[in-house]
C-alpha positions, 0 to 999 in steps of 0.5 A, spaced: 441 340 726 439 333 724 445 330 727 449 330 734 456 328 734 459 327 741 467 325 742 470 323 749 477 321 751 480 319 757 487 317 760 489 314 766 495 313 770 496 309 776 502 308 780 503 304 786 509 302 790 508 295 794 514 292 798 519 296 795 517 295 788 513 300 783 507 298 779 505 302 773 499 301 770 495 305 765 488 305 761 485 309 755 478 310 753 475 313 747 468 314 746 464 316 740 456 317 740 452 319 734 444 321 735 439 324 731 433 329 732 426 326 732 424 325 725 417 326 723 414 320 720 407 323 720 402 326 725 403 324 732 409 319 730 417 320 730 423 316 729 430 317 733 436 313 732 443 313 736 449 309 735 455 309 739 462 306 739 467 305 745 474 303 745 478 301 751 485 300 751 489 297 757 496 295 758 494 288 759 491 285 752 485 282 756 482 288 757 482 291 750 475 291 748 471 294 743 463 296 744 458 298 739 451 299 740 445 302 736 438 304 739 432 305 734 426 309 738 419 309 734 414 314 738 407 314 737 402 319 741 396 316 743 392 323 744 393 328 749 395 324 755 399 318 753 405 316 748 407 309 746 415 308 745 417 302 741 425 301 742 430 296 739 437 295 742 443 292 739 450 291 743 456 288 741 462 287 745 469 284 742 476 283 744 481 280 739 487 276 740 491 274 734 486 270 730 481 269 736 475 274 736 471 273 743 465 277 745 458 277 746 452 280 742 445 282 745 439 285 742 432 286 745 425 289 743 421 294 748 415 297 749 414 303 753 407 306 755 407 313 758 402 317 761 404 325 760 404 329 766 399 334 765 397 336 772 392 330 772 391 325 779 394 319 776 401 318 772 406 313 770 409 308 765 409 301 764 414 297 760 415 290 757 422 287 754 423 281 749 430 278 748 431 276 741 437 272 743 433 267 747 426 268 744 423 270 751 420 276 754 426 278 759 422 283 764 417 288 765 416 294 769 410 298 772 411 305 776 405 309 777 403 315 782 396 317 784 395 324 788 390 322 794 389 329 797 393 335 798 400 334 799 399 326 799 401 321 794 401 314 793 406 310 789 408 303 787 413 300 783 413 293 780 418 289 777 417 282 774 424 278 771 421 272 767 428 269 767 428 268 774 421 268 775 422 273 780 416 279 782 418 285 786 413 290 789 415 297 792 409 301 795 410 308 798 406 313 801 409 320 800 407 327 804 410 333 801 411 338 807 415 344 804 422 343 803 422 336 806 418 329 804 416 324 809 415 317 806 413 311 808 415 305 804 414 297 804 419 293 799 417 286 798 424 283 797 427 285 804 420 285 807 421 291 811 417 298 812 421 304 812 420 311 815 424 316 811 425 324 812 428 326 805 430 333 802 425 335 796 
C-alpha cells in the first residue's frame, strides 16, 4: 500500500520501599507513526512523507508531554553513482497545565549527498543542515571511505558545529582479516590514537 501506520503503547509501574515507606509510580506512553511509500514525481525523483505523534503520561503533571513531528524527504537521482536528498524536519513538544501551554518547536532543512555503493573504490556521504528558527547553518558532516589495496581501507568522519564553531575529525585505517577487523584510529577531540581488534 501507499501508507503505513504503526501504533505502539507501553505502561510501566515502579514500586519502591524506602525507609519503610512505599512509593508507587507509573507512566504510560502512546505513539502513532504514519509514513508513505516513495511517491514518484518524475524520472529519478521521489517524495516521502512521515508524520508521528507521541503522548507521555505520568502521575506528575510536569511529565505529561505531547510531541508532534513531520519529515518530508525529496530524493533526486544523480546518474548511476549518486543521489541527493532534501529533508524538511518539524518537531513540536507541548505541555499544558490549566491555561498555560509550555513547550518548544524546532524546524530545519538538510541536504544530503550520497554516493551509491556499487562496488567502487570510493564511497560516502556529506550533509549540511540549516536551522530556520535561528536563521543559521547548524551542522555539517562528511563520512567517506576509500579502498586502498586488498582488504585495506581508509575512512574519515568529519563534523563541524556552526553554533559552537567546533570541528572534529576521526581518521581510520582498517584491515579486514577473516572474521575480525583490525582498526587504527585517530580522534581529534581526544587527540588519541587507538588500536582495536573488532569482530566483523
